[in-house]
N, C-alpha and C positions, 0 to 999 in steps of 0.2 A: 565466670572468670573475666576480669577486665584487664585491658592492656593499653598502653600508650603506643600508637602506631603512626607511621608516616606513609601517606598515600603515594605510591610510585607512579601509577598511571591509571587511566580508565580502560576497562576491558568490555567485551561484548556483553550487552545487557545493561550497560551504564554503571556497573559497579566499580568502585575504587579498589585497586589491588594493593595490598600491603603484606607484610610478613610478620607472623607471630614470633615471639622470642625463640621458639624452637625451629624457626625457618619455614614453617608451614604457610602456604599461601592462604590468604583470607580475603574474602570479598565483602565490601561494605557499601551499602547504597548511600546516596545523598552526600557524596564527598567529591573533592577536586584534587587533582595531582598537586603534590607539594604540601598539602595540609597536614598538620599534626593533630591527631584526635585521640580521645579516649573512647574505647569501644568494648562491647561485651560480646563474646562468642555465643551464638544462639544455636548453631548446628555445626558439628564437627564430623568430617569424614576422613578416610585414610590419607587422601592426597590434598585436601583443601578444607576450608571452613567458611562459614558465613557469620558475620557479626553485625550488630546494630550500633550506630554511633551514639554515644552518651553525651559527649561534649566536644565541640570544635575548639581546640586549645589555641591553634594558630591558623586562622582562616585565610583562605586564598584571597588575593586582591580581586579575583573574578567572581567571588561569591556575592550573590544579590538576594534580597528577600523574594521568595516565590510569589508570583502575582495571583496564584489561585488558592482559595481557601480550602479546596479539597485536596491539595497536594500531599499533605502528610499521610492521608489514608488511601487516596485513589491510586490505582495501579496504571493509569493511562500515560503519565509523564514520568520521566526519570531525571531530567536535566533543568528543571525550572529554577534551580538554585544557582545556575551558572549563567553569566552574561552571554548574550547571543553570539557575539564575535568569537568568544572562546569556545563556544559549542562547535562552531565550524572547524576550529583547529583540532579539538579533541576527537571529533568524529573522523577527521582525516587520519589522525594518529591510530585510532582503532582499526580503520580500514588497512593501513599500512602494516600494522602488527599482524592482522589476520593473514594477509598475503605473504609476508615474509616468514611467518611461522610455518606455513604450509608449503610455500613455493621456494623459499630461500630468498636471498637478496635479489631485488628487482631494479630495473632502471628507474628513471624519474617517476615518482608517484606524487599525487596532489598533496600540498601542504595544508590545504583547507578545502572544504567542500563548497560548491557553489551555493550561496545563501538563497534562502527562499525570499521572494519579493514581499511576502507577508509572513510574519512570525506568529501572529494570532489570527483567528477567524479564517483560517485557510482550509480546514477540512470540510469537504462537501458531502461526506458520508460518515455516519457514526452508528454503531450497533450497541444498543442498550439492553441490559437485562431489565426485567420489570418485576417490581415487588407486588405480588398478587393482592396483598391486603390493602395496599394504598394506591396502586396504579402508578407509583413513581418510577420513572426510568432511572437507571444508574449504571455504574461500572462496578466491577469486582474490587474489593479491598485488596491492597497489596498482600500477597501471600495467603489469601483466604478465599472462601466462596461466599462471603457476606457481600450483599449488594449495598453500595454506597449511593444513596439518592443524589442525583446531580440536577441542580436547578439551572445551572449555566455552565457550559464548557467553553473556556477561553480559546480553544483551538477550533471550535465549530463556526461555520458561517452564521451570519446574523439571523437568517431566516430559520435555521435549525434551532437556534436559541429562543427565537420567538415562539415557536411551536413547543419547545421543551418547557417553557414557562407556563403556557396556557393549557396544554393537553392534560396534565394530571388533575387539574381543577374541574374538568368537564365531566358532568354526571354520566354521559354516555361512555366516556373513556373509562371511568371507574368500573362500570359493568363489563366493558370489553376486556379490560386488563386482566380480569380473573382467568381468561382463556389464553392469554398471550405469554409465551415463554421469553421472547425478546422482540424488540422493534428496531428495524433499521431505518434511520432517517437519512434520505438522500436528497441533496439539493440539486435543482436544475439551474445551474449558474446563470444561464442566459435569460432566465425568467425571475430569479430570486424567489422561487417557490420550491416546495419540497414534496417528495413522495414518501409514504409510509409503507414499509413491508413488514407485515405482522406474521411472525411464526406462531401459529395458533392451533389450538385443539378444541374442536367444536363437537360436543357429544351427541346432539340430536337435532331434529327438525325445528322444534320450538326455539331452542337457543339460537339456531341459525337465523330464524326470522327476526328475533330480537336483535341479533348482531347486525343484520343489514339495516335495520331502522337506526341503530346507534351510529353506524358508519355514516348514514345520511345526515344525522344531526351534527356529527363532528365536522363533516365537510362544509355544512352550511354555516357553522359558527366560527370556523378557523380558516379564513380565506387563503392563508399562506400554504395550505395543503393542496397540491395540484391533484393528487390521486392517492388511493389506498389499494394495496394488493395484499392478498392472503396467501400464506404458504403452510399447508399441513405437511407433517413429516412423511416423506416418501411420495408426495403427490405433486402434481404440476402447479405452477403459479395460477392463482385465480384473481381476475381483475382485468382492467382497472375498475374501481368504483370512483366516480360514477362511470357508467359504460361509455358515455360520450366525452370523457376527459380529453382535453387537447393532446394531440400527438399520441393518442392511446396511452396516456399517462407516462410516456417516456421522458427521461431527463435529457436536457439539451446542453451541448457544450460547444464552445468556439473551436475552430479547426485551423491548423496550419497546413497549407498546401504548397507544393512546389510548382503547381501548374499556374501559368500566368493568367491574369484576367478574372480569377474567381472572386466574386464579391461576397464578403461576409459569410464564408462557408461555415457550416455547423454539422455536427454529428449527434446521434441520439443513442441512448442506452436504456434498455429495459431494466427496471429495478431488480437487483439480485445478480446482475451481470457485472463482472469485474471492470472497474475503471480506476485509473490512478487517482489518489485521494486529494492531491494538491495540484489543481489544474494549472496554475501559473508555473509551477516547477515542471509539470508535464510538458508544457509548451517549450520550455528551455531544453528539455530532453529531446523532444522531436527535432528541434533545430540542430542539436548536436548530432543526432542520428543522420540528418540530411547532410551535414558536413562530413561525417564519417563515410557515408555511402558513395560520395562523389557525384551522385545525381545524374549520371549519364543517361541519355535517352535510349541507348541501346542495351541498357542493363537488364538483367533478369534477376528479380528479387523474390525471395521466399521468406515469409514470417511464420515460424512454426508455433507461435503462441500469440495469435493475432488479436484475440478478443473482439472488440467492436470495430477494429480497423485502425486503431490509434497510430501505429507506425507504418503499416503497409500502405495505407491510403495516402499518407503524406509522401512516403518515399516512392510509391508506385505510380504517382500521377504522371511522371515523365518516362517511366520505364517501358521497355518493350514487352515485358511480361511481369505481372505482379500476382503473387499467389499467397493466400493466407490460410492457416490451419488452426483449428481450435477444437478441443474436446467438448466444449460447452455449446450445445446446439442452439440455444437462444442467442449467445454471443455471435455465432456465425450468421444467424438470421439477421441480427442487427447490422453486422458488417456488410452483408449483401445489400440491405436497404440503404445503408450509408453510401456505399459505392454508387448505387443507382442515383441517389439524390445529388451526389457530387459530380456525376457524369464521368466517373473513373472506371476504366476497364480493369477488372480484377477477378480472379477466380478464388473461390473459397471451398474448403473441405472440412467437414465435421468428422474428424478422426483424432486419435491421440497423436502426439508428435512422432512417436516411434512407428505407428501404423502408417502414417502419411509418408515419413521418410523412406520406409521400406518400399512402399508402392511407387514413389517417385524414382527411386534408384532402379527398381525393376523395369520401369518404363524408360530408363536411360536419361532421365532429367538431370540437369546440372544448373547451378545458379551462380551469378557473379557475387551476390550478397545474400547471406542467410542471417536472419534476425532471430535471436533467442531471447525470450522474456518469460522464463519459467516461474512457477510458484517457488516458495521459499526453499523447497527441497532440491532445487536445481534440476538438471536434465542429464544425469549420469547415464541413463539408459540409451540415449541417442548419440553420445559423444563419439563412439567408434564409427558412426555412419557419416559424420560431417566432412571428413577429408574428401570423400567421394561425391558429396553433395554440393560443395562450393569450390569454385576454381580460383577465387580471389580473396574474399574477406568474410569474417564473421563479426556481427555486432551483438554482444552479449550484455543484456540488462539484468541486474540482480539487486534484490533487496536484502540479501544475506551474505555479508562478507566471508564467513568461513566456507559456505557452500560455493561461492564464487571462486575462492582460492583453490578449492579442491578441483573444480571443473576446469579452471584455467591451467592448472598443473597438468591435467590429463591432455588438454588440447595442445599445449606446448610440446608435450612428448610425442604427439602425433604429427608434428610438422608445422604447427602454427606459431607465429611470432606475435607476442603482445606488443603492439605498436603504441597504443595510447590507452589511458584509463582516466575517466572523468567521474567525479563524485558530485551528487546533488543532495541538498537537504530537503527531502520530500516531507519530513515530519519534524519541524522544529520542536525543541524541548523534550524530545524522546531520543533514545540511543540509536534509532534506525537511520540508515544511510542507503541511498540508492546509487548504484554505480553502473557505469556504461563502459565496456571495454571494446576496443577495436583490435581484432586479430587478423593478420594477413598470412596467406600461405607462403611458406619459405621457398 
């Protein structure tokens, strides 16, 4: 069934929202608000439907030709058909819609997200599926499990694309790829080299010996690769290869510090540990967090999702007490080493956010600032503990507007006031938005 539809707005996921003749909400990819399109319904449910656009009858003035030849089939980007300035406006609208739908009308909210300094070649980490028959890395096709081979990703840093072009042609990689489920390519931005993290299945000793020889050949012939790590399901990380890789194969990033006199600081991350994927936007976020925190030298600061120390080391450099918590043991190890290298006094705990919060409250601890930077699912389980854990403010960083709205609504009901909300375009050309909220105790 085909219908002529007018796109009302964009919603979470980057879909255009329209109404079928019977009033049913329908979601259509690759569209822009205000456009008149002809579309065919491909899936219908009780309360909504999905459709595919057949023809753009009245295109938006903000429609542009997608820059990537993989865009029609690759599932990585959703907004390459929209000019970048309008992307920042549409993402702010999606964020506002999510907040107001769940929380009700709010005070001043951003009318656009802070733009990324780079709209292409900004991603320093990409995870590719691998086609066993050819060794070609790729992404999943939109709406399917078919692997679309990718020879160049416009979002990836240049060194990743260099390796992406040369790796599939290497004979040693063609043999190795038969054992690889997926490969994560992570750039070390301060070196313009990359690490490979191979999710691998090795059946026996003989294939393992062959694998090690192939890894040596790959490293010898592709100098952009700093190190290779192996990860078997349920096992610890193995590597680096070579064993004498610089910095033990870790990725190196520039660092923003609130401490005076620190020259060219940097922090490191072991492959597989979470690091924000657009480092220039991450630096903007750290600066905003410093602004939100006040930066007082007598402040006590707690980061309940600290990772490698991205926020807590920046904010804690002048604090009287800085503490980081993370459930990832390797991330905590990296955070400890980063603090030592920077000369910053901070304590780190390898526990879940809930375990750590309960322990801190049991010990009578309280903090001026608590930082929350949870995974996409949010931190519903610890929200009831936060009023007793902080006496002044919360800084909540979120990559998922619906989850953010849900958690902010709960926090407001517990006596916090949403003072400020700032949005950042961490992933240009996708529907994703990173938001940072400042909440104060009423």
